[in-house]
HTML snippet that shows the backbone in 3Dmol.js (N, CA, C, O; Angstrom):
<script src="https://3Dmol.org/build/3Dmol-min.js"></script>
<div id="view" style="width:600px;height:400px;position:relative"></div>
<script>
const pdb = `
ATOM      1  N   MET A   1       2.454  29.166-118.834  1.00  0.00           N
ATOM      2  CA  MET A   1       1.989  29.793-117.621  1.00  0.00           C
ATOM      3  C   MET A   1       0.512  29.442-117.438  1.00  0.00           C
ATOM      4  O   MET A   1      -0.271  29.503-118.386  1.00  0.00           O
ATOM      5  N   ARG A   2       0.149  29.082-116.238  1.00  0.00           N
ATOM      6  CA  ARG A   2      -1.220  28.679-115.930  1.00  0.00           C
ATOM      7  C   ARG A   2      -2.017  29.857-115.397  1.00  0.00           C
ATOM      8  O   ARG A   2      -1.536  30.603-114.545  1.00  0.00           O
ATOM      9  N   ARG A   3      -3.219  30.022-115.889  1.00  0.00           N
ATOM     10  CA  ARG A   3      -4.089  31.101-115.415  1.00  0.00           C
ATOM     11  C   ARG A   3      -4.755  30.692-114.117  1.00  0.00           C
ATOM     12  O   ARG A   3      -5.219  29.562-113.966  1.00  0.00           O
ATOM     13  N   THR A   4      -4.796  31.630-113.182  1.00  0.00           N
ATOM     14  CA  THR A   4      -5.549  31.380-111.958  1.00  0.00           C
ATOM     15  C   THR A   4      -7.004  31.726-112.221  1.00  0.00           C
ATOM     16  O   THR A   4      -7.325  32.337-113.241  1.00  0.00           O
ATOM     17  N   ASN A   5      -7.875  31.345-111.317  1.00  0.00           N
ATOM     18  CA  ASN A   5      -9.299  31.649-111.464  1.00  0.00           C
ATOM     19  C   ASN A   5      -9.532  33.150-111.535  1.00  0.00           C
ATOM     20  O   ASN A   5     -10.381  33.608-112.300  1.00  0.00           O
ATOM     21  N   ALA A   6      -8.788  33.924-110.744  1.00  0.00           N
ATOM     22  CA  ALA A   6      -8.951  35.382-110.739  1.00  0.00           C
ATOM     23  C   ALA A   6      -8.618  35.953-112.109  1.00  0.00           C
ATOM     24  O   ALA A   6      -9.321  36.832-112.606  1.00  0.00           O
ATOM     25  N   HIS A   7      -7.547  35.456-112.720  1.00  0.00           N
ATOM     26  CA  HIS A   7      -7.178  35.938-114.052  1.00  0.00           C
ATOM     27  C   HIS A   7      -8.212  35.531-115.093  1.00  0.00           C
ATOM     28  O   HIS A   7      -8.531  36.313-115.988  1.00  0.00           O
ATOM     29  N   ALA A   8      -8.734  34.324-114.984  1.00  0.00           N
ATOM     30  CA  ALA A   8      -9.736  33.850-115.930  1.00  0.00           C
ATOM     31  C   ALA A   8     -11.018  34.668-115.803  1.00  0.00           C
ATOM     32  O   ALA A   8     -11.620  35.043-116.809  1.00  0.00           O
ATOM     33  N   GLU A   9     -11.439  34.947-114.552  1.00  0.00           N
ATOM     34  CA  GLU A   9     -12.644  35.751-114.342  1.00  0.00           C
ATOM     35  C   GLU A   9     -12.456  37.170-114.860  1.00  0.00           C
ATOM     36  O   GLU A   9     -13.363  37.748-115.460  1.00  0.00           O
ATOM     37  N   GLU A  10     -11.259  37.734-114.622  1.00  0.00           N
ATOM     38  CA  GLU A  10     -10.971  39.094-115.080  1.00  0.00           C
ATOM     39  C   GLU A  10     -11.014  39.165-116.602  1.00  0.00           C
ATOM     40  O   GLU A  10     -11.576  40.107-117.161  1.00  0.00           O
ATOM     41  N   ALA A  11     -10.434  38.194-117.269  1.00  0.00           N
ATOM     42  CA  ALA A  11     -10.433  38.171-118.728  1.00  0.00           C
ATOM     43  C   ALA A  11     -11.850  38.000-119.267  1.00  0.00           C
ATOM     44  O   ALA A  11     -12.221  38.621-120.263  1.00  0.00           O
ATOM     45  N   ALA A  12     -12.633  37.160-118.607  1.00  0.00           N
ATOM     46  CA  ALA A  12     -13.998  36.914-119.058  1.00  0.00           C
ATOM     47  C   ALA A  12     -14.884  38.146-118.877  1.00  0.00           C
ATOM     48  O   ALA A  12     -15.783  38.391-119.682  1.00  0.00           O
ATOM     49  N   SER A  13     -14.634  38.916-117.825  1.00  0.00           N
ATOM     50  CA  SER A  13     -15.465  40.087-117.557  1.00  0.00           C
ATOM     51  C   SER A  13     -15.070  41.283-118.406  1.00  0.00           C
ATOM     52  O   SER A  13     -15.808  42.267-118.462  1.00  0.00           O
ATOM     53  N   GLY A  14     -13.915  41.220-119.070  1.00  0.00           N
ATOM     54  CA  GLY A  14     -13.463  42.341-119.879  1.00  0.00           C
ATOM     55  C   GLY A  14     -12.664  43.348-119.089  1.00  0.00           C
ATOM     56  O   GLY A  14     -12.170  44.320-119.661  1.00  0.00           O
ATOM     57  N   ALA A  15     -12.518  43.144-117.776  1.00  0.00           N
ATOM     58  CA  ALA A  15     -11.775  44.087-116.933  1.00  0.00           C
ATOM     59  C   ALA A  15     -10.290  44.050-117.247  1.00  0.00           C
ATOM     60  O   ALA A  15      -9.565  44.986-116.909  1.00  0.00           O
ATOM     61  N   GLY A  16      -9.827  42.994-117.881  1.00  0.00           N
ATOM     62  CA  GLY A  16      -8.409  42.877-118.195  1.00  0.00           C
ATOM     63  C   GLY A  16      -8.032  43.580-119.484  1.00  0.00           C
ATOM     64  O   GLY A  16      -6.857  43.611-119.849  1.00  0.00           O
ATOM     65  N   ASP A  17      -9.022  44.153-120.190  1.00  0.00           N
ATOM     66  CA  ASP A  17      -8.719  44.852-121.435  1.00  0.00           C
ATOM     67  C   ASP A  17      -7.981  46.144-121.121  1.00  0.00           C
ATOM     68  O   ASP A  17      -8.483  46.992-120.384  1.00  0.00           O
ATOM     69  N   ARG A  18      -6.817  46.283-121.668  1.00  0.00           N
ATOM     70  CA  ARG A  18      -6.028  47.479-121.435  1.00  0.00           C
ATOM     71  C   ARG A  18      -5.462  47.948-122.771  1.00  0.00           C
ATOM     72  O   ARG A  18      -5.152  47.148-123.654  1.00  0.00           O
ATOM     73  N   CYS A  19      -5.337  49.265-122.894  1.00  0.00           N
ATOM     74  CA  CYS A  19      -4.714  49.825-124.079  1.00  0.00           C
ATOM     75  C   CYS A  19      -3.208  49.748-123.910  1.00  0.00           C
ATOM     76  O   CYS A  19      -2.698  49.980-122.814  1.00  0.00           O
ATOM     77  N   PRO A  20      -2.501  49.432-124.955  1.00  0.00           N
ATOM     78  CA  PRO A  20      -1.046  49.403-124.837  1.00  0.00           C
ATOM     79  C   PRO A  20      -0.503  50.817-124.611  1.00  0.00           C
ATOM     80  O   PRO A  20      -1.091  51.803-125.055  1.00  0.00           O
ATOM     81  N   LEU A  21       0.610  50.891-123.924  1.00  0.00           N
ATOM     82  CA  LEU A  21       1.266  52.169-123.691  1.00  0.00           C
ATOM     83  C   LEU A  21       2.060  52.555-124.923  1.00  0.00           C
ATOM     84  O   LEU A  21       2.538  51.694-125.662  1.00  0.00           O
ATOM     85  N   ALA A  22       2.199  53.852-125.141  1.00  0.00           N
ATOM     86  CA  ALA A  22       2.966  54.345-126.282  1.00  0.00           C
ATOM     87  C   ALA A  22       4.403  54.591-125.856  1.00  0.00           C
ATOM     88  O   ALA A  22       4.656  55.070-124.751  1.00  0.00           O
ATOM     89  N   SER A  23       5.326  54.270-126.719  1.00  0.00           N
ATOM     90  CA  SER A  23       6.728  54.597-126.474  1.00  0.00           C
ATOM     91  C   SER A  23       6.968  56.051-126.872  1.00  0.00           C
ATOM     92  O   SER A  23       6.123  56.671-127.519  1.00  0.00           O
ATOM     93  N   ALA A  24       8.106  56.584-126.489  1.00  0.00           N
ATOM     94  CA  ALA A  24       8.455  57.953-126.865  1.00  0.00           C
ATOM     95  C   ALA A  24       8.504  58.078-128.387  1.00  0.00           C
ATOM     96  O   ALA A  24       8.095  59.099-128.940  1.00  0.00           O
ATOM     97  N   GLU A  25       9.001  57.048-129.061  1.00  0.00           N
ATOM     98  CA  GLU A  25       9.077  57.069-130.520  1.00  0.00           C
ATOM     99  C   GLU A  25       7.686  57.109-131.145  1.00  0.00           C
ATOM    100  O   GLU A  25       7.446  57.855-132.094  1.00  0.00           O
ATOM    101  N   GLU A  26       6.772  56.303-130.608  1.00  0.00           N
ATOM    102  CA  GLU A  26       5.406  56.284-131.126  1.00  0.00           C
ATOM    103  C   GLU A  26       4.717  57.625-130.891  1.00  0.00           C
ATOM    104  O   GLU A  26       3.978  58.108-131.749  1.00  0.00           O
ATOM    105  N   LEU A  27       4.960  58.224-129.727  1.00  0.00           N
ATOM    106  CA  LEU A  27       4.368  59.517-129.432  1.00  0.00           C
ATOM    107  C   LEU A  27       4.894  60.579-130.390  1.00  0.00           C
ATOM    108  O   LEU A  27       4.120  61.388-130.903  1.00  0.00           O
ATOM    109  N   ALA A  28       6.192  60.585-130.633  1.00  0.00           N
ATOM    110  CA  ALA A  28       6.782  61.556-131.550  1.00  0.00           C
ATOM    111  C   ALA A  28       6.197  61.398-132.953  1.00  0.00           C
ATOM    112  O   ALA A  28       5.877  62.391-133.607  1.00  0.00           O
ATOM    113  N   ASP A  29       6.057  60.162-133.416  1.00  0.00           N
ATOM    114  CA  ASP A  29       5.461  59.911-134.734  1.00  0.00           C
ATOM    115  C   ASP A  29       4.011  60.375-134.774  1.00  0.00           C
ATOM    116  O   ASP A  29       3.585  60.998-135.746  1.00  0.00           O
ATOM    117  N   PHE A  30       3.256  60.077-133.731  1.00  0.00           N
ATOM    118  CA  PHE A  30       1.843  60.439-133.663  1.00  0.00           C
ATOM    119  C   PHE A  30       1.658  61.953-133.700  1.00  0.00           C
ATOM    120  O   PHE A  30       0.774  62.459-134.391  1.00  0.00           O
ATOM    121  N   LEU A  31       2.502  62.680-132.949  1.00  0.00           N
ATOM    122  CA  LEU A  31       2.375  64.134-132.869  1.00  0.00           C
ATOM    123  C   LEU A  31       3.108  64.853-133.999  1.00  0.00           C
ATOM    124  O   LEU A  31       2.904  66.049-134.204  1.00  0.00           O
ATOM    125  N   GLY A  32       3.950  64.145-134.726  1.00  0.00           N
ATOM    126  CA  GLY A  32       4.696  64.761-135.819  1.00  0.00           C
ATOM    127  C   GLY A  32       5.793  65.686-135.341  1.00  0.00           C
ATOM    128  O   GLY A  32       6.075  66.704-135.972  1.00  0.00           O
ATOM    129  N   VAL A  33       6.418  65.331-134.212  1.00  0.00           N
ATOM    130  CA  VAL A  33       7.517  66.128-133.669  1.00  0.00           C
ATOM    131  C   VAL A  33       8.764  65.252-133.587  1.00  0.00           C
ATOM    132  O   VAL A  33       8.661  64.026-133.571  1.00  0.00           O
ATOM    133  N   PRO A  34       9.945  65.876-133.534  1.00  0.00           N
ATOM    134  CA  PRO A  34      11.165  65.074-133.381  1.00  0.00           C
ATOM    135  C   PRO A  34      11.182  64.333-132.038  1.00  0.00           C
ATOM    136  O   PRO A  34      10.629  64.814-131.049  1.00  0.00           O
ATOM    137  N   LEU A  35      11.808  63.184-132.014  1.00  0.00           N
ATOM    138  CA  LEU A  35      11.912  62.393-130.790  1.00  0.00           C
ATOM    139  C   LEU A  35      12.560  63.203-129.674  1.00  0.00           C
ATOM    140  O   LEU A  35      12.146  63.104-128.518  1.00  0.00           O
ATOM    141  N   ASN A  36      13.561  63.995-130.002  1.00  0.00           N
ATOM    142  CA  ASN A  36      14.245  64.801-128.995  1.00  0.00           C
ATOM    143  C   ASN A  36      13.282  65.775-128.312  1.00  0.00           C
ATOM    144  O   ASN A  36      13.445  66.073-127.129  1.00  0.00           O
ATOM    145  N   THR A  37      12.292  66.267-129.035  1.00  0.00           N
ATOM    146  CA  THR A  37      11.294  67.174-128.452  1.00  0.00           C
ATOM    147  C   THR A  37      10.521  66.473-127.344  1.00  0.00           C
ATOM    148  O   THR A  37      10.247  67.074-126.305  1.00  0.00           O
ATOM    149  N   VAL A  38      10.169  65.214-127.552  1.00  0.00           N
ATOM    150  CA  VAL A  38       9.447  64.449-126.533  1.00  0.00           C
ATOM    151  C   VAL A  38      10.293  64.327-125.270  1.00  0.00           C
ATOM    152  O   VAL A  38       9.783  64.485-124.161  1.00  0.00           O
ATOM    153  N   TYR A  39      11.583  64.045-125.438  1.00  0.00           N
ATOM    154  CA  TYR A  39      12.469  63.924-124.279  1.00  0.00           C
ATOM    155  C   TYR A  39      12.662  65.275-123.579  1.00  0.00           C
ATOM    156  O   TYR A  39      12.737  65.330-122.351  1.00  0.00           O
ATOM    157  N   ILE A  40      12.741  66.343-124.342  1.00  0.00           N
ATOM    158  CA  ILE A  40      12.863  67.680-123.748  1.00  0.00           C
ATOM    159  C   ILE A  40      11.604  68.025-122.958  1.00  0.00           C
ATOM    160  O   ILE A  40      11.690  68.546-121.846  1.00  0.00           O
ATOM    161  N   TRP A  41      10.425  67.735-123.534  1.00  0.00           N
ATOM    162  CA  TRP A  41       9.170  67.978-122.822  1.00  0.00           C
ATOM    163  C   TRP A  41       9.172  67.244-121.484  1.00  0.00           C
ATOM    164  O   TRP A  41       8.790  67.810-120.460  1.00  0.00           O
ATOM    165  N   ASN A  42       9.602  65.989-121.494  1.00  0.00           N
ATOM    166  CA  ASN A  42       9.612  65.219-120.253  1.00  0.00           C
ATOM    167  C   ASN A  42      10.562  65.851-119.236  1.00  0.00           C
ATOM    168  O   ASN A  42      10.224  65.963-118.057  1.00  0.00           O
ATOM    169  N   HIS A  43      11.732  66.259-119.682  1.00  0.00           N
ATOM    170  CA  HIS A  43      12.709  66.876-118.783  1.00  0.00           C
ATOM    171  C   HIS A  43      12.178  68.167-118.182  1.00  0.00           C
ATOM    172  O   HIS A  43      12.444  68.469-117.019  1.00  0.00           O
ATOM    173  N   ARG A  44      11.431  68.929-118.966  1.00  0.00           N
ATOM    174  CA  ARG A  44      10.887  70.221-118.521  1.00  0.00           C
ATOM    175  C   ARG A  44       9.494  70.090-117.895  1.00  0.00           C
ATOM    176  O   ARG A  44       8.875  71.097-117.552  1.00  0.00           O
ATOM    177  N   HIS A  45       9.005  68.873-117.745  1.00  0.00           N
ATOM    178  CA  HIS A  45       7.658  68.611-117.211  1.00  0.00           C
ATOM    179  C   HIS A  45       6.596  69.298-118.052  1.00  0.00           C
ATOM    180  O   HIS A  45       5.657  69.898-117.527  1.00  0.00           O
ATOM    181  N   GLN A  46       6.758  69.203-119.355  1.00  0.00           N
ATOM    182  CA  GLN A  46       5.792  69.703-120.319  1.00  0.00           C
ATOM    183  C   GLN A  46       5.288  68.510-121.115  1.00  0.00           C
ATOM    184  O   GLN A  46       5.755  67.386-120.934  1.00  0.00           O
ATOM    185  N   GLY A  47       4.339  68.764-121.989  1.00  0.00           N
ATOM    186  CA  GLY A  47       3.830  67.691-122.835  1.00  0.00           C
ATOM    187  C   GLY A  47       3.011  66.702-122.049  1.00  0.00           C
ATOM    188  O   GLY A  47       2.720  66.929-120.874  1.00  0.00           O
ATOM    189  N   PRO A  48       2.630  65.598-122.681  1.00  0.00           N
ATOM    190  CA  PRO A  48       1.839  64.580-121.999  1.00  0.00           C
ATOM    191  C   PRO A  48       2.626  63.969-120.833  1.00  0.00           C
ATOM    192  O   PRO A  48       3.854  63.891-120.872  1.00  0.00           O
ATOM    193  N   ARG A  49       1.916  63.549-119.823  1.00  0.00           N
ATOM    194  CA  ARG A  49       2.557  62.945-118.660  1.00  0.00           C
ATOM    195  C   ARG A  49       3.209  61.617-119.044  1.00  0.00           C
ATOM    196  O   ARG A  49       2.582  60.764-119.671  1.00  0.00           O
ATOM    197  N   ALA A  50       4.466  61.456-118.661  1.00  0.00           N
ATOM    198  CA  ALA A  50       5.222  60.240-118.963  1.00  0.00           C
ATOM    199  C   ALA A  50       5.277  59.342-117.733  1.00  0.00           C
ATOM    200  O   ALA A  50       5.229  59.814-116.596  1.00  0.00           O
ATOM    201  N   HIS A  51       5.379  58.047-117.982  1.00  0.00           N
ATOM    202  CA  HIS A  51       5.525  57.054-116.919  1.00  0.00           C
ATOM    203  C   HIS A  51       6.802  56.280-117.189  1.00  0.00           C
ATOM    204  O   HIS A  51       7.056  55.865-118.320  1.00  0.00           O
ATOM    205  N   LYS A  52       7.604  56.088-116.153  1.00  0.00           N
ATOM    206  CA  LYS A  52       8.822  55.294-116.300  1.00  0.00           C
ATOM    207  C   LYS A  52       8.477  53.823-116.126  1.00  0.00           C
ATOM    208  O   LYS A  52       7.901  53.421-115.115  1.00  0.00           O
ATOM    209  N   VAL A  53       8.831  53.040-117.110  1.00  0.00           N
ATOM    210  CA  VAL A  53       8.679  51.591-117.046  1.00  0.00           C
ATOM    211  C   VAL A  53      10.089  51.043-117.234  1.00  0.00           C
ATOM    212  O   VAL A  53      10.606  50.974-118.349  1.00  0.00           O
ATOM    213  N   GLY A  54      10.691  50.659-116.126  1.00  0.00           N
ATOM    214  CA  GLY A  54      12.105  50.308-116.183  1.00  0.00           C
ATOM    215  C   GLY A  54      12.888  51.555-116.508  1.00  0.00           C
ATOM    216  O   GLY A  54      12.815  52.543-115.778  1.00  0.00           O
ATOM    217  N   ARG A  55      13.634  51.526-117.586  1.00  0.00           N
ATOM    218  CA  ARG A  55      14.394  52.709-117.989  1.00  0.00           C
ATOM    219  C   ARG A  55      13.752  53.436-119.166  1.00  0.00           C
ATOM    220  O   ARG A  55      14.349  54.344-119.744  1.00  0.00           O
ATOM    221  N   TYR A  56      12.546  53.038-119.511  1.00  0.00           N
ATOM    222  CA  TYR A  56      11.872  53.591-120.677  1.00  0.00           C
ATOM    223  C   TYR A  56      10.722  54.519-120.288  1.00  0.00           C
ATOM    224  O   TYR A  56      10.085  54.335-119.250  1.00  0.00           O
ATOM    225  N   LEU A  57      10.468  55.514-121.132  1.00  0.00           N
ATOM    226  CA  LEU A  57       9.305  56.377-120.965  1.00  0.00           C
ATOM    227  C   LEU A  57       8.146  55.756-121.727  1.00  0.00           C
ATOM    228  O   LEU A  57       8.295  55.316-122.867  1.00  0.00           O
ATOM    229  N   ARG A  58       7.005  55.727-121.086  1.00  0.00           N
ATOM    230  CA  ARG A  58       5.790  55.232-121.728  1.00  0.00           C
ATOM    231  C   ARG A  58       4.672  56.228-121.475  1.00  0.00           C
ATOM    232  O   ARG A  58       4.689  56.947-120.476  1.00  0.00           O
ATOM    233  N   TYR A  59       3.700  56.271-122.379  1.00  0.00           N
ATOM    234  CA  TYR A  59       2.610  57.230-122.320  1.00  0.00           C
ATOM    235  C   TYR A  59       1.289  56.503-122.467  1.00  0.00           C
ATOM    236  O   TYR A  59       1.158  55.603-123.296  1.00  0.00           O
ATOM    237  N   ARG A  60       0.292  56.899-121.651  1.00  0.00           N
ATOM    238  CA  ARG A  60      -1.055  56.367-121.796  1.00  0.00           C
ATOM    239  C   ARG A  60      -1.742  57.180-122.882  1.00  0.00           C
ATOM    240  O   ARG A  60      -1.714  58.411-122.863  1.00  0.00           O
ATOM    241  N   TRP A  61      -2.358  56.484-123.826  1.00  0.00           N
ATOM    242  CA  TRP A  61      -3.009  57.175-124.943  1.00  0.00           C
ATOM    243  C   TRP A  61      -4.107  58.109-124.465  1.00  0.00           C
ATOM    244  O   TRP A  61      -4.307  59.173-125.051  1.00  0.00           O
ATOM    245  N   SER A  62      -4.824  57.733-123.413  1.00  0.00           N
ATOM    246  CA  SER A  62      -5.886  58.597-122.900  1.00  0.00           C
ATOM    247  C   SER A  62      -5.312  59.913-122.378  1.00  0.00           C
ATOM    248  O   SER A  62      -5.932  60.963-122.544  1.00  0.00           O
ATOM    249  N   GLU A  63      -4.138  59.870-121.750  1.00  0.00           N
ATOM    250  CA  GLU A  63      -3.497  61.089-121.259  1.00  0.00           C
ATOM    251  C   GLU A  63      -2.944  61.922-122.409  1.00  0.00           C
ATOM    252  O   GLU A  63      -2.956  63.152-122.351  1.00  0.00           O
ATOM    253  N   VAL A  64      -2.461  61.256-123.450  1.00  0.00           N
ATOM    254  CA  VAL A  64      -1.984  61.977-124.628  1.00  0.00           C
ATOM    255  C   VAL A  64      -3.148  62.726-125.273  1.00  0.00           C
ATOM    256  O   VAL A  64      -3.016  63.898-125.626  1.00  0.00           O
ATOM    257  N   GLU A  65      -4.285  62.050-125.425  1.00  0.00           N
ATOM    258  CA  GLU A  65      -5.464  62.684-126.024  1.00  0.00           C
ATOM    259  C   GLU A  65      -5.945  63.858-125.181  1.00  0.00           C
ATOM    260  O   GLU A  65      -6.304  64.904-125.722  1.00  0.00           O
ATOM    261  N   ALA A  66      -5.956  63.693-123.849  1.00  0.00           N
ATOM    262  CA  ALA A  66      -6.393  64.781-122.966  1.00  0.00           C
ATOM    263  C   ALA A  66      -5.439  65.971-123.063  1.00  0.00           C
ATOM    264  O   ALA A  66      -5.882  67.118-123.110  1.00  0.00           O
ATOM    265  N   TRP A  67      -4.146  65.705-123.092  1.00  0.00           N
ATOM    266  CA  TRP A  67      -3.152  66.783-123.223  1.00  0.00           C
ATOM    267  C   TRP A  67      -3.324  67.487-124.565  1.00  0.00           C
ATOM    268  O   TRP A  67      -3.278  68.715-124.637  1.00  0.00           O
ATOM    269  N   LEU A  68      -3.519  66.721-125.607  1.00  0.00           N
ATOM    270  CA  LEU A  68      -3.685  67.290-126.941  1.00  0.00           C
ATOM    271  C   LEU A  68      -4.930  68.169-126.998  1.00  0.00           C
ATOM    272  O   LEU A  68      -4.910  69.237-127.611  1.00  0.00           O
ATOM    273  N   GLU A  69      -5.999  67.729-126.369  1.00  0.00           N
ATOM    274  CA  GLU A  69      -7.233  68.503-126.322  1.00  0.00           C
ATOM    275  C   GLU A  69      -7.013  69.824-125.586  1.00  0.00           C
ATOM    276  O   GLU A  69      -7.591  70.846-125.955  1.00  0.00           O
ATOM    277  N   ALA A  70      -6.183  69.805-124.554  1.00  0.00           N
ATOM    278  CA  ALA A  70      -5.892  71.022-123.774  1.00  0.00           C
ATOM    279  C   ALA A  70      -5.029  72.012-124.555  1.00  0.00           C
ATOM    280  O   ALA A  70      -4.903  73.169-124.156  1.00  0.00           O
ATOM    281  N   GLN A  71      -4.437  71.567-125.661  1.00  0.00           N
ATOM    282  CA  GLN A  71      -3.573  72.440-126.457  1.00  0.00           C
ATOM    283  C   GLN A  71      -4.346  73.200-127.524  1.00  0.00           C
ATOM    284  O   GLN A  71      -3.752  73.920-128.326  1.00  0.00           O
ATOM    285  N   THR A  72      -5.643  73.048-127.540  1.00  0.00           N
ATOM    286  CA  THR A  72      -6.472  73.704-128.551  1.00  0.00           C
ATOM    287  C   THR A  72      -6.323  75.225-128.459  1.00  0.00           C
ATOM    288  O   THR A  72      -6.367  75.810-127.377  1.00  0.00           O
ATOM    289  N   VAL A  73      -6.148  75.838-129.621  1.00  0.00           N
ATOM    290  CA  VAL A  73      -6.008  77.287-129.683  1.00  0.00           C
ATOM    291  C   VAL A  73      -7.381  77.885-129.995  1.00  0.00           C
ATOM    292  O   VAL A  73      -7.997  77.554-131.007  1.00  0.00           O
ATOM    293  N   ASN A  74      -7.847  78.767-129.115  1.00  0.00           N
ATOM    294  CA  ASN A  74      -9.118  79.446-129.338  1.00  0.00           C
ATOM    295  C   ASN A  74      -8.857  80.701-130.154  1.00  0.00           C
ATOM    296  O   ASN A  74      -8.070  81.559-129.756  1.00  0.00           O
ATOM    297  N   ARG A  75      -9.506  80.801-131.269  1.00  0.00           N
ATOM    298  CA  ARG A  75      -9.344  81.974-132.129  1.00  0.00           C
ATOM    299  C   ARG A  75     -10.589  82.823-132.066  1.00  0.00           C
ATOM    300  O   ARG A  75     -11.699  82.340-132.287  1.00  0.00           O
ATOM    301  N   ALA A  76     -10.396  84.105-131.760  1.00  0.00           N
ATOM    302  CA  ALA A  76     -11.524  85.029-131.726  1.00  0.00           C
ATOM    303  C   ALA A  76     -11.923  85.360-133.153  1.00  0.00           C
ATOM    304  O   ALA A  76     -11.076  85.687-133.984  1.00  0.00           O
ATOM    305  N   THR A  77     -13.207  85.276-133.430  1.00  0.00           N
ATOM    306  CA  THR A  77     -13.674  85.610-134.798  1.00  0.00           C
ATOM    307  C   THR A  77     -14.524  86.839-134.788  1.00  0.00           C
ATOM    308  O   THR A  77     -15.003  87.268-135.838  1.00  0.00           O
TER     309      THR A  77
END
`;
const viewer = $3Dmol.createViewer("view");
viewer.addModel(pdb, "pdb");
viewer.setStyle({}, {cartoon: {color: "spectrum"}});
viewer.zoomTo();
viewer.render();
</script>
């Protein structure tokens, strides 16, 4: 495949750097929960926001981190 000038400029500028998306399996491993829990969260519109890529669920790591941060439990001392 031949790169166009736009693609070459984008790669050179660093704008083409993207984080890979996480699969449901990777998310379950990362969070330490069963895979079925991830699918249940998606069905119930809970958990990190999922994106459909074809027939697969994918997750942006930045959204996973933001969701995880929002789950912090505040303990009164």
